[in-house]
Every structure is written in C-alpha cells, then in structure tokens.
DOTOR-664901 format. One record per atom (N, C-alpha, C): residue number from 1; residue in three letters; chain; atom name; z, x negated, y negated. Coordinates in steps of 0.02 Angstrom, whole numbers, plus 50000, padded with zeros to 5 digits. Each point is the difference from the previous one (the first is absolute). Layout:
// residues N
<site NUM, 'ALA', 'A', 'CA', <Z, X, Y>> ...
// end
This chain:
// residues 75
<site 1, 'MET', 'A', 'N', <49929, 52120, 58164>> <site 1, 'MET', 'A', 'CA', <50020, 50065, 50021>> <site 1, 'MET', 'A', 'C', <49993, 50051, 49949>> <site 2, 'ARG', 'A', 'N', <49990, 49981, 49936>> <site 2, 'ARG', 'A', 'CA', <49990, 50057, 49953>> <site 2, 'ARG', 'A', 'C', <49927, 50038, 50020>> <site 3, 'LEU', 'A', 'N', <49955, 49965, 50018>> <site 3, 'LEU', 'A', 'CA', <49936, 50030, 50016>> <site 3, 'LEU', 'A', 'C', <50010, 50039, 50067>> <site 4, 'GLN', 'A', 'N', <50034, 49978, 50056>> <site 4, 'GLN', 'A', 'CA', <50021, 50039, 50053>> <site 4, 'GLN', 'A', 'C', <50033, 50062, 49990>> <site 5, 'ARG', 'A', 'N', <50041, 50011, 49948>> <site 5, 'ARG', 'A', 'CA', <50041, 50056, 49987>> <site 5, 'ARG', 'A', 'C', <49950, 50048, 49974>> <site 6, 'ALA', 'A', 'N', <49965, 49969, 49945>> <site 6, 'ALA', 'A', 'CA', <49968, 50053, 49958>> <site 6, 'ALA', 'A', 'C', <49939, 50028, 50045>> <site 7, 'ARG', 'A', 'N', <49975, 49950, 50053>> <site 7, 'ARG', 'A', 'CA', <49939, 50034, 50036>> <site 7, 'ARG', 'A', 'C', <50029, 50050, 50055>> <site 8, 'GLU', 'A', 'N', <50060, 49979, 50026>> <site 8, 'GLU', 'A', 'CA', <50035, 50052, 50049>> <site 8, 'GLU', 'A', 'C', <50009, 50067, 49972>> <site 9, 'LYS', 'A', 'N', <50036, 49994, 49921>> <site 9, 'LYS', 'A', 'CA', <50003, 50063, 49967>> <site 9, 'LYS', 'A', 'C', <49952, 50041, 49994>> <site 10, 'LYS', 'A', 'N', <49934, 49981, 49986>> <site 10, 'LYS', 'A', 'CA', <49937, 50027, 49995>> <site 10, 'LYS', 'A', 'C', <49978, 50022, 50071>> <site 11, 'GLY', 'A', 'N', <50026, 49974, 50053>> <site 11, 'GLY', 'A', 'CA', <49968, 50027, 50067>> <site 11, 'GLY', 'A', 'C', <49941, 49967, 50021>> <site 12, 'LEU', 'A', 'N', <49980, 49936, 49961>> <site 12, 'LEU', 'A', 'CA', <49947, 49974, 50019>> <site 12, 'LEU', 'A', 'C', <50008, 49932, 50052>> <site 13, 'SER', 'A', 'N', <49952, 49987, 50043>> <site 13, 'SER', 'A', 'CA', <49990, 49952, 50033>> <site 13, 'SER', 'A', 'C', <49984, 49934, 49962>> <site 14, 'GLN', 'A', 'N', <50002, 49939, 50029>> <site 14, 'GLN', 'A', 'CA', <49985, 49941, 49967>> <site 14, 'GLN', 'A', 'C', <49937, 50002, 49997>> <site 15, 'GLU', 'A', 'N', <49962, 50007, 50052>> <site 15, 'GLU', 'A', 'CA', <49909, 50018, 49995>> <site 15, 'GLU', 'A', 'C', <49979, 50038, 49939>> <site 16, 'ARG', 'A', 'N', <50041, 50045, 50003>> <site 16, 'ARG', 'A', 'CA', <49966, 50057, 49947>> <site 16, 'ARG', 'A', 'C', <50022, 49978, 49927>> <site 17, 'THR', 'A', 'N', <50062, 49970, 49995>> <site 17, 'THR', 'A', 'CA', <50013, 49987, 49930>> <site 17, 'THR', 'A', 'C', <49966, 49945, 49977>> <site 18, 'ALA', 'A', 'N', <49968, 49952, 50044>> <site 18, 'ALA', 'A', 'CA', <49965, 49940, 49996>> <site 18, 'ALA', 'A', 'C', <49932, 50028, 49977>> <site 19, 'HIS', 'A', 'N', <49972, 50048, 50032>> <site 19, 'HIS', 'A', 'CA', <49924, 50033, 49994>> <site 19, 'HIS', 'A', 'C', <50003, 50039, 49930>> <site 20, 'LEU', 'A', 'N', <50057, 50033, 49989>> <site 20, 'LEU', 'A', 'CA', <49993, 50031, 49939>> <site 20, 'LEU', 'A', 'C', <50006, 49950, 49939>> <site 21, 'ALA', 'A', 'N', <50038, 49942, 50013>> <site 21, 'ALA', 'A', 'CA', <50009, 49953, 49933>> <site 21, 'ALA', 'A', 'C', <49934, 49957, 50014>> <site 22, 'GLY', 'A', 'N', <49961, 50005, 50037>> <site 22, 'GLY', 'A', 'CA', <49934, 49950, 49993>> <site 22, 'GLY', 'A', 'C', <50020, 49937, 50044>> <site 23, 'ILE', 'A', 'N', <50050, 49990, 50036>> <site 23, 'ILE', 'A', 'CA', <50004, 49932, 50025>> <site 23, 'ILE', 'A', 'C', <50008, 50004, 50073>> <site 24, 'ALA', 'A', 'N', <49996, 49945, 50035>> <site 24, 'ALA', 'A', 'CA', <49994, 49992, 50076>> <site 24, 'ALA', 'A', 'C', <50075, 50020, 50022>> <site 25, 'GLY', 'A', 'N', <49999, 50030, 50051>> <site 25, 'GLY', 'A', 'CA', <50062, 50020, 50038>> <site 25, 'GLY', 'A', 'C', <50045, 49933, 50013>> <site 26, 'TYR', 'A', 'N', <49970, 49941, 50021>> <site 26, 'TYR', 'A', 'CA', <50035, 49944, 50018>> <site 26, 'TYR', 'A', 'C', <50028, 49975, 49932>> <site 27, 'THR', 'A', 'N', <49968, 50002, 49945>> <site 27, 'THR', 'A', 'CA', <50030, 49980, 49939>> <site 27, 'THR', 'A', 'C', <50056, 50047, 49980>> <site 28, 'TYR', 'A', 'N', <49989, 50054, 50008>> <site 28, 'TYR', 'A', 'CA', <50061, 50056, 49982>> <site 28, 'TYR', 'A', 'C', <50062, 49981, 50041>> <site 29, 'GLN', 'A', 'N', <49989, 49990, 50070>> <site 29, 'GLN', 'A', 'CA', <50057, 49982, 50047>> <site 29, 'GLN', 'A', 'C', <50031, 49934, 49965>> <site 30, 'LYS', 'A', 'N', <49960, 49949, 49982>> <site 30, 'LYS', 'A', 'CA', <50045, 49953, 49967>> <site 30, 'LYS', 'A', 'C', <50033, 50007, 49949>> <site 31, 'PHE', 'A', 'N', <49974, 50046, 49949>> <site 31, 'PHE', 'A', 'CA', <50031, 50015, 49944>> <site 31, 'PHE', 'A', 'C', <50066, 50039, 50011>> <site 32, 'GLU', 'A', 'N', <50011, 50045, 50051>> <site 32, 'GLU', 'A', 'CA', <50063, 50027, 50024>> <site 32, 'GLU', 'A', 'C', <50050, 49943, 50023>> <site 33, 'LYS', 'A', 'N', <49972, 49952, 50030>> <site 33, 'LYS', 'A', 'CA', <50041, 49946, 50037>> <site 33, 'LYS', 'A', 'C', <50023, 49954, 49936>> <site 34, 'GLY', 'A', 'N', <49957, 50002, 49934>> <site 34, 'GLY', 'A', 'CA', <50017, 49951, 49955>> <site 34, 'GLY', 'A', 'C', <49977, 49924, 50001>> <site 35, 'GLU', 'A', 'N', <49952, 49995, 50038>> <site 35, 'GLU', 'A', 'CA', <49971, 49937, 50004>> <site 35, 'GLU', 'A', 'C', <49907, 50003, 50010>> <site 36, 'SER', 'A', 'N', <49976, 49957, 49976>> <site 36, 'SER', 'A', 'CA', <49931, 50000, 50006>> <site 36, 'SER', 'A', 'C', <49977, 49971, 50060>> <site 37, 'ARG', 'A', 'N', <50033, 49933, 50005>> <site 37, 'ARG', 'A', 'CA', <49990, 49959, 50075>> <site 37, 'ARG', 'A', 'C', <50079, 49989, 50023>> <site 38, 'PRO', 'A', 'N', <50006, 49978, 50058>> <site 38, 'PRO', 'A', 'CA', <50074, 49987, 50025>> <site 38, 'PRO', 'A', 'C', <50025, 49940, 49947>> <site 39, 'GLY', 'A', 'N', <50060, 50026, 49972>> <site 39, 'GLY', 'A', 'CA', <50032, 49943, 49960>> <site 39, 'GLY', 'A', 'C', <49978, 49996, 49926>> <site 40, 'THR', 'A', 'N', <49941, 50034, 49986>> <site 40, 'THR', 'A', 'CA', <49977, 49997, 49930>> <site 40, 'THR', 'A', 'C', <50015, 50066, 49969>> <site 41, 'PRO', 'A', 'N', <50022, 49990, 49943>> <site 41, 'PRO', 'A', 'CA', <50018, 50065, 49958>> <site 41, 'PRO', 'A', 'C', <49939, 50045, 49984>> <site 42, 'LEU', 'A', 'N', <50025, 50073, 49993>> <site 42, 'LEU', 'A', 'CA', <49946, 50044, 49988>> <site 42, 'LEU', 'A', 'C', <49975, 49995, 49922>> <site 43, 'ASN', 'A', 'N', <49937, 50004, 49991>> <site 43, 'ASN', 'A', 'CA', <49978, 49993, 49932>> <site 43, 'ASN', 'A', 'C', <49935, 50044, 49997>> <site 44, 'PRO', 'A', 'N', <50016, 50063, 49990>> <site 44, 'PRO', 'A', 'CA', <49939, 50048, 50005>> <site 44, 'PRO', 'A', 'C', <49966, 50007, 49916>> <site 45, 'ARG', 'A', 'N', <49946, 50025, 49998>> <site 45, 'ARG', 'A', 'CA', <49976, 49999, 49941>> <site 45, 'ARG', 'A', 'C', <50020, 50063, 49974>> <site 46, 'LEU', 'A', 'N', <49995, 50011, 49924>> <site 46, 'LEU', 'A', 'CA', <50035, 50043, 49972>> <site 46, 'LEU', 'A', 'C', <49962, 50072, 50011>> <site 47, 'SER', 'A', 'N', <49930, 49998, 50009>> <site 47, 'SER', 'A', 'CA', <49964, 50048, 50008>> <site 47, 'SER', 'A', 'C', <50026, 50031, 50067>> <site 48, 'THR', 'A', 'N', <50009, 49972, 50042>> <site 48, 'THR', 'A', 'CA', <50026, 50020, 50074>> <site 48, 'THR', 'A', 'C', <50061, 50026, 49991>> <site 49, 'LEU', 'A', 'N', <50051, 49971, 49963>> <site 49, 'LEU', 'A', 'CA', <50069, 50039, 49994>> <site 49, 'LEU', 'A', 'C', <49984, 50057, 49962>> <site 50, 'LEU', 'A', 'N', <49959, 50011, 49947>> <site 50, 'LEU', 'A', 'CA', <49984, 50064, 49974>> <site 50, 'LEU', 'A', 'C', <49970, 50039, 50034>> <site 51, 'ALA', 'A', 'N', <49955, 49994, 50050>> <site 51, 'ALA', 'A', 'CA', <49968, 50044, 50048>> <site 51, 'ALA', 'A', 'C', <50052, 50020, 50041>> <site 52, 'LEU', 'A', 'N', <50043, 49964, 50033>> <site 52, 'LEU', 'A', 'CA', <50053, 50008, 50038>> <site 52, 'LEU', 'A', 'C', <50046, 50064, 49973>> <site 53, 'CYS', 'A', 'N', <50026, 49989, 49936>> <site 53, 'CYS', 'A', 'CA', <50043, 50037, 49956>> <site 53, 'CYS', 'A', 'C', <49961, 50077, 50003>> <site 54, 'GLU', 'A', 'N', <49933, 49993, 49987>> <site 54, 'GLU', 'A', 'CA', <49979, 50066, 49988>> <site 54, 'GLU', 'A', 'C', <49994, 50042, 50068>> <site 55, 'VAL', 'A', 'N', <49977, 49959, 50056>> <site 55, 'VAL', 'A', 'CA', <50004, 50036, 50064>> <site 55, 'VAL', 'A', 'C', <50076, 50025, 50018>> <site 56, 'LEU', 'A', 'N', <50049, 49968, 49982>> <site 56, 'LEU', 'A', 'CA', <50070, 50012, 50035>> <site 56, 'LEU', 'A', 'C', <50035, 50045, 49930>> <site 57, 'GLU', 'A', 'N', <49968, 49998, 49953>> <site 57, 'GLU', 'A', 'CA', <50029, 50039, 49946>> <site 57, 'GLU', 'A', 'C', <50073, 49974, 49982>> <site 58, 'ILE', 'A', 'N', <49998, 49941, 49980>> <site 58, 'ILE', 'A', 'CA', <50055, 49960, 49978>> <site 58, 'ILE', 'A', 'C', <49989, 49955, 49936>> <site 59, 'ARG', 'A', 'N', <50039, 49980, 49968>> <site 59, 'ARG', 'A', 'CA', <49998, 49961, 49941>> <site 59, 'ARG', 'A', 'C', <49986, 49935, 50016>> <site 60, 'LEU', 'A', 'N', <49967, 49949, 49966>> <site 60, 'LEU', 'A', 'CA', <49995, 49925, 50016>> <site 60, 'LEU', 'A', 'C', <50067, 49968, 50000>> <site 61, 'GLU', 'A', 'N', <50046, 50028, 49953>> <site 61, 'GLU', 'A', 'CA', <50068, 49965, 50002>> <site 61, 'GLU', 'A', 'C', <50036, 50019, 50065>> <site 62, 'ASP', 'A', 'N', <49989, 50053, 50029>> <site 62, 'ASP', 'A', 'CA', <50024, 50016, 50061>> <site 62, 'ASP', 'A', 'C', <49990, 49940, 50060>> <site 63, 'LEU', 'A', 'N', <49945, 49971, 49987>> <site 63, 'LEU', 'A', 'CA', <49986, 49942, 50057>> <site 63, 'LEU', 'A', 'C', <50022, 49934, 49985>> <site 64, 'LEU', 'A', 'N', <50017, 49995, 49945>> <site 64, 'LEU', 'A', 'CA', <50025, 49932, 49964>> <site 64, 'LEU', 'A', 'C', <50071, 49997, 50024>> <site 65, 'PRO', 'A', 'N', <50016, 49933, 50017>> <site 65, 'PRO', 'A', 'CA', <50083, 49981, 50009>> <site 65, 'PRO', 'A', 'C', <50038, 50012, 49931>> <site 66, 'ALA', 'A', 'N', <50063, 50009, 50010>> <site 66, 'ALA', 'A', 'CA', <50042, 50006, 49941>> <site 66, 'ALA', 'A', 'C', <49993, 49936, 49964>> <site 67, 'GLN', 'A', 'N', <50017, 49942, 50029>> <site 67, 'GLN', 'A', 'CA', <49989, 49936, 49973>> <site 67, 'GLN', 'A', 'C', <49935, 49959, 50014>> <site 68, 'ALA', 'A', 'N', <49981, 49958, 49971>> <site 68, 'ALA', 'A', 'CA', <49943, 49958, 50007>> <site 68, 'ALA', 'A', 'C', <50025, 49955, 50050>> <site 69, 'PRO', 'A', 'N', <49960, 49969, 50045>> <site 69, 'PRO', 'A', 'CA', <50020, 49948, 50041>> <site 69, 'PRO', 'A', 'C', <50000, 49946, 49971>> <site 70, 'VAL', 'A', 'N', <50060, 49952, 50010>> <site 70, 'VAL', 'A', 'CA', <50007, 49936, 49979>> <site 70, 'VAL', 'A', 'C', <49951, 49955, 50037>> <site 71, 'SER', 'A', 'N', <49972, 49951, 49951>> <site 71, 'SER', 'A', 'CA', <49947, 49952, 50027>> <site 71, 'SER', 'A', 'C', <50040, 49926, 50009>> <site 72, 'PRO', 'A', 'N', <49997, 49982, 50047>> <site 72, 'PRO', 'A', 'CA', <50029, 49919, 50011>> <site 72, 'PRO', 'A', 'C', <49975, 49967, 49943>> <site 73, 'PRO', 'A', 'N', <50045, 49949, 49979>> <site 73, 'PRO', 'A', 'CA', <49980, 49952, 49947>> <site 73, 'PRO', 'A', 'C', <49945, 49949, 50027>> <site 74, 'ASP', 'A', 'N', <49966, 49984, 49954>> <site 74, 'ASP', 'A', 'CA', <49941, 49960, 50013>> <site 74, 'ASP', 'A', 'C', <50038, 49925, 50015>> <site 75, 'ARG', 'A', 'N', <49957, 49972, 50033>> <site 75, 'ARG', 'A', 'CA', <50026, 49930, 50019>> <site 75, 'ARG', 'A', 'C', <49941, 49954, 49984>> 
// end
C-alpha cells in the first residue's frame, strides 16, 4: 500500500511509474500487491527499490515495514 499511496500522490499511473523505474508494468502491479507470485512474498532487488524511490521521490525507509517479518522456525 505504501507504493500505491506514493504513486497516487505523484499523480502517476502504474504503467507510467513502472516505465520510469525501468520495470515491467506487470511487475510493478505485483509490487503494489506485495507479492511476486500468488502466495509468495515480495522480494525485489535493491536497485529496483531505489529506482522506484527516485521516481516517487520517497526515501527507501518509507517503503520498508516498521518491523521485519518474523520467519517461521526451521524444522
């Protein structure tokens, strides 16, 4: 949701945001949903996150969750 709010604040479409960041529109849509494949957590490259931050004029910290997700214990 952070990406979507930042994008809407800039008045950009998903497709335009993706183009300016150098990624596919479909990929950007998945980023906004927070998943790379159904049921699979999002794991974008740092360079992609930095490109999105530049386009949306936000800090990297603004995209990160307040707390790191908890990993399930190894079995």
